[in-house]
C-alpha positions as a Markdown table, in Angstrom:
| # | Residue | x | y | z |
|---|---|---|---|---|
| 1 | Unk | -1.4 | 10.1 | 18.3 |
| 2 | Unk | -4.9 | 10.9 | 19.8 |
| 3 | Unk | -5.6 | 13.4 | 17.0 |
| 4 | Unk | -4.7 | 10.8 | 14.4 |
| 5 | Unk | -6.8 | 8.1 | 16.0 |
| 6 | Unk | -9.8 | 10.4 | 16.1 |
| 7 | Unk | -9.2 | 11.7 | 12.6 |
| 8 | Unk | -8.9 | 8.4 | 10.8 |
| 9 | Unk | -10.8 | 6.0 | 13.0 |
| 10 | Unk | -13.0 | 7.3 | 15.8 |
| 11 | Unk | -14.7 | 10.2 | 14.0 |
| 12 | Unk | -15.3 | 8.3 | 10.7 |
| 13 | Unk | -16.8 | 5.3 | 12.5 |
| 14 | Unk | -19.0 | 7.5 | 14.7 |
| 15 | Unk | -20.3 | 9.3 | 11.6 |
| 16 | Unk | -20.7 | 6.0 | 9.8 |
| 17 | Unk | -22.9 | 4.6 | 12.5 |
| 18 | Unk | -25.0 | 7.8 | 12.5 |
| 19 | Unk | -25.5 | 7.6 | 8.8 |
| 20 | Unk | -26.7 | 4.0 | 9.0 |
| 21 | Unk | -28.9 | 4.9 | 11.9 |
| 22 | Unk | -30.5 | 7.8 | 10.0 |
| 23 | Unk | -31.5 | 5.5 | 7.1 |
| 24 | Unk | -33.0 | 2.8 | 9.3 |
| 25 | Unk | -36.8 | 3.1 | 9.9 |
| 26 | Unk | -36.2 | 2.3 | 13.5 |
| 27 | Unk | -32.7 | 3.4 | 14.5 |
| 28 | Unk | -31.5 | 0.1 | 16.2 |
| 29 | Unk | -27.9 | 0.6 | 17.2 |
| 30 | Unk | -27.2 | -3.2 | 17.1 |
| 31 | Unk | -28.6 | -3.5 | 13.6 |
| 32 | Unk | -26.6 | -0.5 | 12.5 |
| 33 | Unk | -23.4 | -2.0 | 13.9 |
| 34 | Unk | -24.0 | -5.2 | 11.9 |
| 35 | Unk | -24.7 | -3.4 | 8.7 |
| 36 | Unk | -21.8 | -1.0 | 9.2 |
| 37 | Unk | -19.5 | -4.0 | 9.9 |
| 38 | Unk | -20.5 | -5.6 | 6.6 |
| 39 | Unk | -19.8 | -2.3 | 4.9 |
| 40 | Unk | -16.3 | -2.1 | 6.5 |
| 41 | Unk | -15.6 | -5.7 | 5.6 |
| 42 | Unk | -16.6 | -5.1 | 2.0 |
| 43 | Unk | -14.2 | -2.1 | 1.8 |
| 44 | Unk | -11.5 | -4.3 | 3.2 |
| 45 | Unk | -12.4 | -7.3 | 1.0 |
| 46 | Unk | -9.6 | -6.8 | -1.6 |
| 47 | Unk | -7.1 | -7.0 | 1.3 |
| 48 | Unk | -8.8 | -9.8 | 3.1 |
| 49 | Unk | -9.3 | -11.7 | -0.2 |
| 50 | Unk | -5.5 | -11.6 | -0.9 |
| 51 | Unk | -4.8 | -12.6 | 2.8 |
| 52 | Unk | -7.1 | -15.7 | 2.5 |
| 53 | Unk | -5.5 | -16.7 | -0.8 |
| 54 | Unk | -2.1 | -16.4 | 0.7 |
| 55 | Unk | -3.0 | -18.5 | 3.8 |
| 56 | Unk | -4.4 | -21.2 | 1.5 |
| 57 | Unk | -1.3 | -21.1 | -0.7 |
| 58 | Unk | 1.0 | -21.4 | 2.4 |
| 59 | Unk | -1.0 | -24.4 | 3.6 |
| 60 | Unk | -0.4 | -26.1 | 0.2 |
| 61 | Unk | 3.3 | -25.7 | 0.3 |
| 62 | Unk | 3.6 | -26.6 | 4.0 |
| 63 | Unk | 5.2 | -30.1 | 3.2 |
| 64 | Unk | 7.8 | -28.3 | 1.1 |
| 65 | Unk | 8.5 | -25.8 | 3.9 |
| 66 | Unk | 8.7 | -28.7 | 6.4 |
| 67 | Unk | 11.4 | -30.3 | 4.4 |
| 68 | Unk | 13.4 | -27.0 | 4.4 |
| 69 | Unk | 13.0 | -26.7 | 8.2 |
| 70 | Unk | 14.2 | -30.3 | 8.6 |
| 71 | Unk | 17.1 | -30.0 | 6.2 |
| 72 | Unk | 18.4 | -26.7 | 7.6 |
| 73 | Unk | 17.3 | -27.1 | 11.2 |
| 74 | Unk | 20.9 | -26.4 | 12.4 |
| 75 | Unk | 21.3 | -23.3 | 10.1 |
| 76 | Unk | 18.4 | -20.9 | 10.8 |
| 77 | Unk | 19.8 | -18.3 | 8.4 |
| 78 | Unk | 19.9 | -20.7 | 5.5 |
| 79 | Unk | 16.5 | -22.0 | 6.5 |
| 80 | Unk | 15.1 | -18.5 | 6.3 |
| 81 | Unk | 16.7 | -17.9 | 2.9 |
| 82 | Unk | 15.3 | -21.1 | 1.4 |
| 83 | Unk | 11.9 | -20.4 | 2.8 |
| 84 | Unk | 11.8 | -17.0 | 1.3 |
| 85 | Unk | 13.1 | -18.5 | -2.0 |
| 86 | Unk | 10.1 | -20.8 | -2.0 |
| 87 | Unk | 7.7 | -18.0 | -1.3 |
| 88 | Unk | 9.3 | -15.9 | -4.2 |
| 89 | Unk | 9.1 | -18.8 | -6.6 |
| 90 | Unk | 5.5 | -19.4 | -5.8 |
| 91 | Unk | 4.7 | -15.7 | -5.9 |
| 92 | Unk | 3.5 | -15.7 | -2.3 |
| 93 | Unk | 3.8 | -12.6 | 0.0 |
| 94 | Unk | 3.7 | -14.0 | 3.6 |
| 95 | Unk | 3.2 | -10.5 | 5.0 |
| 96 | Unk | 0.0 | -9.7 | 2.9 |
| 97 | Unk | -2.3 | -10.1 | 5.9 |
| 98 | Unk | -0.2 | -7.9 | 8.2 |
| 99 | Unk | -1.9 | -4.6 | 7.1 |
| 100 | Unk | -5.3 | -6.2 | 7.4 |
| 101 | Unk | -4.7 | -7.2 | 11.0 |
| 102 | Unk | -3.1 | -3.9 | 11.7 |
| 103 | Unk | -6.0 | -1.8 | 10.5 |
| 104 | Unk | -8.7 | -3.8 | 12.4 |
| 105 | Unk | -7.2 | -3.2 | 15.8 |
| 106 | Unk | -7.9 | 0.6 | 15.9 |
| 107 | Unk | -11.4 | -0.1 | 14.5 |
| 108 | Unk | -12.2 | -2.3 | 17.5 |
| 109 | Unk | -10.7 | 0.3 | 19.9 |
| 110 | Unk | -12.7 | 3.1 | 18.2 |
| 111 | Unk | -16.0 | 1.2 | 18.6 |
| 112 | Unk | -15.1 | 0.5 | 22.2 |
| 113 | Unk | -14.5 | 4.1 | 23.0 |
| 114 | Unk | -17.6 | 5.3 | 21.1 |
| 115 | Unk | -19.8 | 3.3 | 23.6 |
| 116 | Unk | -17.5 | 3.7 | 26.6 |
| 117 | Unk | -17.6 | 7.5 | 26.3 |
| 118 | Unk | -21.4 | 7.6 | 25.8 |
| 119 | Unk | -21.2 | 8.5 | 22.1 |
| 120 | Unk | -24.6 | 6.8 | 21.8 |
| 121 | Unk | -27.6 | 7.0 | 22.3 |
| 122 | Unk | -27.1 | 10.7 | 22.8 |
| 123 | Unk | -25.5 | 12.2 | 19.7 |
| 124 | Unk | -22.4 | 14.4 | 19.9 |
| 125 | Unk | -23.1 | 16.8 | 17.0 |
| 126 | Unk | -19.6 | 18.4 | 17.4 |
| 127 | Unk | -18.2 | 15.1 | 16.0 |
| 128 | Unk | -20.5 | 15.0 | 12.9 |
| 129 | Unk | -19.4 | 16.0 | 9.5 |
| 130 | Unk | -21.4 | 18.7 | 7.8 |
| 131 | Unk | -23.4 | 16.4 | 5.5 |
| 132 | Unk | -24.1 | 14.0 | 8.3 |
| 133 | Unk | -25.3 | 16.7 | 10.6 |
| 134 | Unk | -28.0 | 17.5 | 8.0 |
| 135 | Unk | -29.4 | 14.0 | 8.3 |
| 136 | Unk | -32.2 | 13.6 | 10.8 |
| 137 | Unk | -33.1 | 10.6 | 13.0 |
| 138 | Unk | -36.7 | 9.7 | 13.4 |
| 139 | Unk | -36.2 | 9.0 | 17.1 |
| 140 | Unk | -33.3 | 8.6 | 19.5 |
| 141 | Unk | -31.1 | 5.6 | 18.7 |
| 142 | Unk | -32.4 | 2.4 | 20.3 |
| 143 | Unk | -29.7 | 0.6 | 22.3 |
| 144 | Unk | -31.7 | -2.6 | 22.6 |
| 145 | Unk | -30.8 | -4.8 | 19.7 |
| 146 | Unk | -34.1 | -6.1 | 18.2 |
| 147 | Unk | -35.6 | -5.3 | 21.6 |
| 148 | Unk | -33.6 | -8.1 | 23.2 |
| 149 | Unk | -30.1 | -6.9 | 24.3 |
| 150 | Unk | -28.8 | -3.6 | 25.5 |
| 151 | Unk | -25.7 | -3.3 | 23.3 |
| 152 | Unk | -24.2 | -0.5 | 25.5 |
| 153 | Unk | -23.5 | -3.2 | 28.1 |
| 154 | Unk | -21.8 | -6.6 | 28.1 |
| 155 | Unk | -24.1 | -9.5 | 27.2 |
| 156 | Unk | -23.2 | -13.1 | 28.0 |
| 157 | Unk | -25.2 | -14.5 | 25.1 |
| 158 | Unk | -23.4 | -12.3 | 22.6 |
| 159 | Unk | -20.1 | -13.2 | 24.3 |
| 160 | Unk | -20.9 | -16.9 | 23.8 |
| 161 | Unk | -21.7 | -16.3 | 20.1 |
| 162 | Unk | -18.4 | -14.4 | 19.7 |
| 163 | Unk | -16.5 | -17.4 | 21.2 |
| 164 | Unk | -18.3 | -19.9 | 19.1 |
| 165 | Unk | -17.9 | -17.9 | 15.8 |
| 166 | Unk | -14.2 | -17.4 | 16.6 |
| 167 | Unk | -13.8 | -21.1 | 17.1 |
| 168 | Unk | -15.4 | -21.9 | 13.8 |
| 169 | Unk | -13.5 | -19.2 | 12.0 |
| 170 | Unk | -10.1 | -20.5 | 13.4 |
| 171 | Unk | -10.9 | -24.0 | 12.2 |
| 172 | Unk | -11.3 | -22.7 | 8.7 |
| 173 | Unk | -8.1 | -20.5 | 8.7 |
| 174 | Unk | -5.6 | -22.6 | 10.8 |
| 175 | Unk | -5.0 | -26.2 | 10.0 |
| 176 | Unk | -4.1 | -28.6 | 12.8 |
| 177 | Unk | -0.3 | -29.2 | 13.2 |
| 178 | Unk | 0.6 | -32.8 | 12.4 |
| 179 | Unk | 2.5 | -34.9 | 14.9 |
| 180 | Unk | 6.1 | -35.5 | 14.1 |
| 181 | Unk | 8.5 | -38.1 | 15.4 |
| 182 | Unk | 11.1 | -36.8 | 17.8 |
| 183 | Unk | 9.8 | -33.3 | 18.0 |
| 184 | Unk | 12.2 | -30.5 | 18.8 |
| 185 | Unk | 11.5 | -27.3 | 20.8 |
| 186 | Unk | 10.3 | -25.5 | 17.7 |
| 187 | Unk | 7.8 | -28.3 | 16.8 |
| 188 | Unk | 6.5 | -28.3 | 20.4 |
| 189 | Unk | 6.1 | -24.5 | 20.3 |
| 190 | Unk | 4.3 | -24.6 | 16.9 |
| 191 | Unk | 1.9 | -27.3 | 18.2 |
| 192 | Unk | 1.3 | -25.3 | 21.4 |
| 193 | Unk | 0.6 | -22.1 | 19.5 |
| 194 | Unk | -1.8 | -24.0 | 17.2 |
| 195 | Unk | -3.7 | -25.4 | 20.1 |
| 196 | Unk | -3.9 | -22.0 | 21.8 |
| 197 | Unk | -5.2 | -20.4 | 18.6 |
| 198 | Unk | -7.8 | -23.2 | 18.0 |
| 199 | Unk | -9.1 | -23.7 | 21.5 |
| 200 | Unk | -7.8 | -21.1 | 23.9 |
| 201 | Unk | -8.4 | -18.0 | 21.8 |
| 202 | Unk | -12.2 | -18.6 | 21.4 |
| 203 | Unk | -12.4 | -18.9 | 25.2 |
| 204 | Unk | -10.4 | -15.7 | 25.6 |
| 205 | Unk | -12.7 | -13.9 | 23.2 |
| 206 | Unk | -15.7 | -15.1 | 25.2 |
| 207 | Unk | -14.2 | -13.9 | 28.5 |
| 208 | Unk | -13.1 | -10.5 | 27.1 |
| 209 | Unk | -16.5 | -10.0 | 25.6 |
| 210 | Unk | -18.0 | -10.1 | 29.0 |
| 211 | Unk | -16.1 | -6.8 | 29.7 |
| 212 | Unk | -17.0 | -5.1 | 26.4 |
| 213 | Unk | -20.1 | -3.5 | 25.2 |
| 214 | Unk | -22.5 | -5.7 | 23.3 |
| 215 | Unk | -22.0 | -3.4 | 20.2 |
| 216 | Unk | -18.3 | -4.3 | 20.0 |
| 217 | Unk | -19.1 | -7.9 | 20.5 |
| 218 | Unk | -21.6 | -7.7 | 17.7 |
| 219 | Unk | -18.9 | -6.2 | 15.5 |
| 220 | Unk | -16.7 | -9.2 | 16.3 |
| 221 | Unk | -19.4 | -11.8 | 15.7 |
| 222 | Unk | -20.4 | -10.2 | 12.4 |
| 223 | Unk | -16.8 | -10.0 | 11.3 |
| 224 | Unk | -16.2 | -13.7 | 12.1 |
| 225 | Unk | -19.3 | -14.8 | 10.2 |
| 226 | Unk | -18.2 | -12.6 | 7.2 |
| 227 | Unk | -14.7 | -14.1 | 7.3 |
| 228 | Unk | -16.1 | -17.7 | 7.4 |
| 229 | Unk | -18.3 | -16.9 | 4.4 |
| 230 | Unk | -15.3 | -15.3 | 2.7 |
| 231 | Unk | -13.1 | -18.3 | 3.2 |
| 232 | Unk | -15.8 | -20.7 | 1.9 |
| 233 | Unk | -16.2 | -18.4 | -1.2 |
| 234 | Unk | -12.4 | -18.1 | -1.7 |
| 235 | Unk | -11.9 | -21.9 | -1.5 |
| 236 | Unk | -14.6 | -22.4 | -4.1 |
| 237 | Unk | -13.1 | -19.7 | -6.4 |
| 238 | Unk | -9.5 | -21.1 | -6.1 |
| 239 | Unk | -10.8 | -24.6 | -6.7 |
| 240 | Unk | -12.6 | -23.5 | -9.8 |
| 241 | Unk | -9.4 | -21.6 | -11.0 |
| 242 | Unk | -7.4 | -24.8 | -10.7 |
| 243 | Unk | -9.9 | -26.8 | -12.6 |
| 244 | Unk | -9.7 | -24.4 | -15.5 |
| 245 | Unk | -5.9 | -24.1 | -15.3 |
| 246 | Unk | -5.4 | -27.9 | -15.6 |
| 247 | Unk | -8.3 | -28.5 | -18.0 |
| 248 | Unk | -6.9 | -29.5 | -21.5 |
| 249 | Unk | -7.5 | -26.9 | -24.2 |
| 250 | Unk | -9.6 | -28.0 | -27.0 |
| 251 | Unk | -8.1 | -28.1 | -30.5 |
| 252 | Unk | -9.9 | -26.5 | -33.4 |
Protein backbone atom coordinates (compact mmCIF):
# COMPACT_ATOMS: atom_id res chain seq x y z
CA UNK A 1 0.00 0.00 0.00
CA UNK A 2 2.87 2.36 0.87
CA UNK A 3 4.47 1.67 -2.52
CA UNK A 4 1.23 2.51 -4.35
CA UNK A 5 0.76 5.68 -2.29
CA UNK A 6 4.26 6.90 -3.14
CA UNK A 7 4.02 5.85 -6.78
CA UNK A 8 0.71 7.54 -7.59
CA UNK A 9 0.47 10.38 -5.07
CA UNK A 10 3.50 11.29 -2.95
CA UNK A 11 6.17 11.22 -5.67
CA UNK A 12 4.08 12.92 -8.40
CA UNK A 13 3.03 15.70 -6.01
CA UNK A 14 6.58 16.17 -4.77
CA UNK A 15 7.90 16.39 -8.32
CA UNK A 16 5.05 18.70 -9.31
CA UNK A 17 5.91 21.12 -6.54
CA UNK A 18 9.58 21.09 -7.54
CA UNK A 19 8.62 21.81 -11.17
CA UNK A 20 6.52 24.82 -10.17
CA UNK A 21 9.26 26.03 -7.82
CA UNK A 22 11.87 25.77 -10.57
CA UNK A 23 9.89 28.09 -12.86
CA UNK A 24 9.19 30.73 -10.23
CA UNK A 25 11.65 33.66 -10.20
CA UNK A 26 11.68 33.40 -6.42
CA UNK A 27 10.87 29.82 -5.34
CA UNK A 28 8.10 30.60 -2.83
CA UNK A 29 6.70 27.27 -1.60
CA UNK A 30 3.36 28.82 -0.60
CA UNK A 31 2.89 30.33 -4.06
CA UNK A 32 3.93 27.03 -5.67
CA UNK A 33 1.30 25.20 -3.58
CA UNK A 34 -1.40 27.62 -4.75
CA UNK A 35 -0.43 27.32 -8.43
CA UNK A 36 -0.08 23.55 -8.16
CA UNK A 37 -3.49 23.29 -6.47
CA UNK A 38 -5.11 25.21 -9.32
CA UNK A 39 -3.33 22.90 -11.76
CA UNK A 40 -4.66 19.80 -9.94
CA UNK A 41 -8.18 21.27 -9.81
CA UNK A 42 -8.09 21.98 -13.55
CA UNK A 43 -7.11 18.34 -14.21
CA UNK A 44 -9.99 17.18 -12.02
CA UNK A 45 -12.38 19.76 -13.50
CA UNK A 46 -14.27 17.32 -15.76
CA UNK A 47 -15.02 15.15 -12.70
CA UNK A 48 -15.86 18.06 -10.42
CA UNK A 49 -17.96 19.70 -13.13
CA UNK A 50 -20.12 16.59 -13.39
CA UNK A 51 -20.30 16.34 -9.59
CA UNK A 52 -21.52 19.95 -9.30
CA UNK A 53 -24.07 19.40 -12.06
CA UNK A 54 -25.32 16.27 -10.28
CA UNK A 55 -25.63 18.10 -6.95
CA UNK A 56 -27.65 20.88 -8.58
CA UNK A 57 -29.91 18.41 -10.37
CA UNK A 58 -30.53 16.50 -7.12
CA UNK A 59 -31.47 19.77 -5.41
CA UNK A 60 -34.05 20.41 -8.11
CA UNK A 61 -35.77 17.05 -7.73
CA UNK A 62 -35.68 17.16 -3.93
CA UNK A 63 -39.46 17.85 -3.70
CA UNK A 64 -40.10 14.75 -5.83
CA UNK A 65 -37.73 12.69 -3.68
CA UNK A 66 -39.41 13.99 -0.52
CA UNK A 67 -42.78 12.76 -1.80
CA UNK A 68 -41.29 9.30 -2.39
CA UNK A 69 -39.82 9.24 1.11
CA UNK A 70 -43.17 10.21 2.59
CA UNK A 71 -45.18 7.79 0.47
CA UNK A 72 -42.94 4.77 1.18
CA UNK A 73 -41.66 5.67 4.64
CA UNK A 74 -42.76 2.27 5.92
CA UNK A 75 -41.17 0.37 3.03
CA UNK A 76 -37.50 1.31 2.74
CA UNK A 77 -36.83 -1.16 -0.08
CA UNK A 78 -39.59 0.27 -2.24
CA UNK A 79 -38.45 3.78 -1.31
CA UNK A 80 -34.93 2.99 -2.56
CA UNK A 81 -36.31 1.49 -5.80
CA UNK A 82 -38.50 4.50 -6.50
CA UNK A 83 -35.66 6.90 -5.71
CA UNK A 84 -33.29 5.13 -8.10
CA UNK A 85 -36.06 5.08 -10.70
CA UNK A 86 -36.32 8.89 -10.48
CA UNK A 87 -32.54 9.21 -10.81
CA UNK A 88 -32.57 6.93 -13.86
CA UNK A 89 -35.45 8.80 -15.48
CA UNK A 90 -33.65 12.11 -15.01
CA UNK A 91 -30.28 10.67 -16.10
CA UNK A 92 -28.67 11.42 -12.73
CA UNK A 93 -25.82 9.38 -11.30
CA UNK A 94 -25.87 10.09 -7.53
CA UNK A 95 -22.45 8.46 -7.14
CA UNK A 96 -20.66 10.70 -9.66
CA UNK A 97 -18.90 12.70 -6.94
CA UNK A 98 -17.63 9.63 -5.07
CA UNK A 99 -14.44 9.23 -7.11
CA UNK A 100 -13.73 12.96 -6.84
CA UNK A 101 -13.88 12.81 -3.04
CA UNK A 102 -11.93 9.56 -2.98
CA UNK A 103 -9.00 10.88 -5.00
CA UNK A 104 -8.63 14.10 -2.99
CA UNK A 105 -8.05 12.32 0.33
CA UNK A 106 -4.65 10.80 -0.63
CA UNK A 107 -3.64 14.13 -2.20
CA UNK A 108 -4.09 15.88 1.16
CA UNK A 109 -2.23 13.08 2.96
CA UNK A 110 0.61 13.25 0.41
CA UNK A 111 1.04 17.00 0.93
CA UNK A 112 0.92 16.49 4.69
CA UNK A 113 3.70 13.88 4.59
CA UNK A 114 5.81 15.94 2.17
CA UNK A 115 6.11 18.70 4.75
CA UNK A 116 6.02 16.41 7.79
CA UNK A 117 9.03 14.43 6.55
CA UNK A 118 11.00 17.52 5.61
CA UNK A 119 10.66 17.08 1.84
CA UNK A 120 11.13 20.84 1.63
CA UNK A 121 13.00 23.20 1.76
CA UNK A 122 15.80 20.65 1.31
CA UNK A 123 15.22 18.66 -1.87
CA UNK A 124 15.39 14.88 -1.89
CA UNK A 125 16.86 14.24 -5.34
CA UNK A 126 16.26 10.49 -4.96
CA UNK A 127 12.52 11.19 -5.37
CA UNK A 128 12.89 13.31 -8.50
CA UNK A 129 12.10 12.06 -11.97
CA UNK A 130 14.91 12.31 -14.50
CA UNK A 131 13.57 15.37 -16.34
CA UNK A 132 12.79 17.12 -13.04
CA UNK A 133 16.27 16.44 -11.69
CA UNK A 134 17.69 18.36 -14.66
CA UNK A 135 15.78 21.49 -13.63
CA UNK A 136 17.71 23.91 -11.45
CA UNK A 137 16.39 26.15 -8.69
CA UNK A 138 17.81 29.66 -8.49
CA UNK A 139 17.91 29.47 -4.70
CA UNK A 140 16.70 27.13 -1.99
CA UNK A 141 12.89 27.06 -1.72
CA UNK A 142 11.53 29.82 0.48
CA UNK A 143 9.11 28.46 3.13
CA UNK A 144 7.82 31.94 4.03
CA UNK A 145 4.76 32.57 1.85
CA UNK A 146 5.12 36.11 0.43
CA UNK A 147 7.52 36.71 3.30
CA UNK A 148 4.63 36.53 5.79
CA UNK A 149 4.01 32.94 6.93
CA UNK A 150 6.20 29.90 7.40
CA UNK A 151 4.14 27.31 5.51
CA UNK A 152 6.08 24.44 7.06
CA UNK A 153 4.31 25.19 10.35
CA UNK A 154 0.64 25.65 11.40
CA UNK A 155 -0.62 29.21 10.98
CA UNK A 156 -3.72 30.47 12.80
CA UNK A 157 -4.54 33.08 10.13
CA UNK A 158 -4.45 30.47 7.38
CA UNK A 159 -6.54 28.17 9.59
CA UNK A 160 -9.15 30.92 9.98
CA UNK A 161 -9.21 31.46 6.20
CA UNK A 162 -9.63 27.72 5.71
CA UNK A 163 -12.63 27.68 8.06
CA UNK A 164 -14.22 30.75 6.45
CA UNK A 165 -13.71 29.47 2.90
CA UNK A 166 -15.12 26.08 3.93
CA UNK A 167 -18.20 27.79 5.41
CA UNK A 168 -18.83 29.74 2.18
CA UNK A 169 -18.22 26.67 0.03
CA UNK A 170 -20.72 24.60 2.03
CA UNK A 171 -23.39 27.31 1.71
CA UNK A 172 -23.08 26.98 -2.06
CA UNK A 173 -23.13 23.19 -2.24
CA UNK A 174 -25.53 22.16 0.55
CA UNK A 175 -28.97 23.77 0.79
CA UNK A 176 -30.60 24.13 4.23
CA UNK A 177 -33.06 21.40 5.18
CA UNK A 178 -36.64 22.63 5.33
CA UNK A 179 -38.59 22.13 8.52
CA UNK A 180 -41.31 19.48 8.30
CA UNK A 181 -44.35 18.91 10.44
CA UNK A 182 -44.11 15.92 12.77
CA UNK A 183 -40.53 15.04 11.83
CA UNK A 184 -39.45 11.43 12.22
CA UNK A 185 -36.04 10.11 13.21
CA UNK A 186 -34.74 10.28 9.63
CA UNK A 187 -35.87 13.91 9.26
CA UNK A 188 -34.17 14.84 12.52
CA UNK A 189 -31.00 13.01 11.45
CA UNK A 190 -30.95 14.76 8.05
CA UNK A 191 -31.41 18.14 9.72
CA UNK A 192 -28.68 17.36 12.26
CA UNK A 193 -26.24 16.29 9.51
CA UNK A 194 -27.06 19.43 7.51
CA UNK A 195 -26.34 21.68 10.49
CA UNK A 196 -23.07 19.85 11.17
CA UNK A 197 -21.94 20.21 7.55
CA UNK A 198 -22.89 23.89 7.38
CA UNK A 199 -21.61 25.05 10.75
CA UNK A 200 -19.62 22.38 12.59
CA UNK A 201 -17.43 21.29 9.63
CA UNK A 202 -15.91 24.78 9.09
CA UNK A 203 -15.03 24.95 12.79
CA UNK A 204 -13.52 21.45 12.58
CA UNK A 205 -11.48 22.48 9.53
CA UNK A 206 -10.20 25.52 11.43
CA UNK A 207 -9.20 23.42 14.45
CA UNK A 208 -7.51 20.68 12.42
CA UNK A 209 -5.65 23.35 10.39
CA UNK A 210 -3.96 24.40 13.61
CA UNK A 211 -2.23 21.00 13.60
CA UNK A 212 -1.33 20.94 9.90
CA UNK A 213 1.42 22.72 8.03
CA UNK A 214 0.49 26.01 6.42
CA UNK A 215 1.15 24.46 3.00
CA UNK A 216 -1.62 21.88 3.45
CA UNK A 217 -3.95 24.61 4.73
CA UNK A 218 -3.12 26.72 1.66
CA UNK A 219 -4.08 23.75 -0.51
CA UNK A 220 -7.42 23.55 1.31
CA UNK A 221 -8.10 27.29 1.03
CA UNK A 222 -7.22 27.39 -2.67
CA UNK A 223 -9.35 24.30 -3.33
CA UNK A 224 -12.34 25.88 -1.56
CA UNK A 225 -12.02 29.12 -3.51
CA UNK A 226 -11.71 27.19 -6.75
CA UNK A 227 -14.82 25.13 -5.87
CA UNK A 228 -16.82 28.28 -5.05
CA UNK A 229 -15.85 29.85 -8.39
CA UNK A 230 -16.64 26.57 -10.14
CA UNK A 231 -20.11 26.38 -8.58
CA UNK A 232 -20.85 29.97 -9.62
CA UNK A 233 -19.67 29.18 -13.14
CA UNK A 234 -21.70 25.97 -13.34
CA UNK A 235 -24.86 27.68 -12.10
CA UNK A 236 -24.44 30.30 -14.81
CA UNK A 237 -23.80 27.64 -17.47
CA UNK A 238 -26.78 25.48 -16.45
CA UNK A 239 -29.05 28.52 -16.26
CA UNK A 240 -27.99 29.51 -19.78
CA UNK A 241 -28.55 25.95 -21.03
CA UNK A 242 -32.11 26.00 -19.69
CA UNK A 243 -32.84 29.36 -21.28
CA UNK A 244 -31.78 27.98 -24.66
CA UNK A 245 -33.64 24.70 -24.12
CA UNK A 246 -36.99 26.41 -23.41
CA UNK A 247 -36.57 29.22 -25.93
CA UNK A 248 -39.01 28.81 -28.87
CA UNK A 249 -37.37 27.95 -32.17
CA UNK A 250 -37.85 30.55 -34.85
CA UNK A 251 -39.71 29.56 -37.99
CA UNK A 252 -38.18 30.24 -41.36
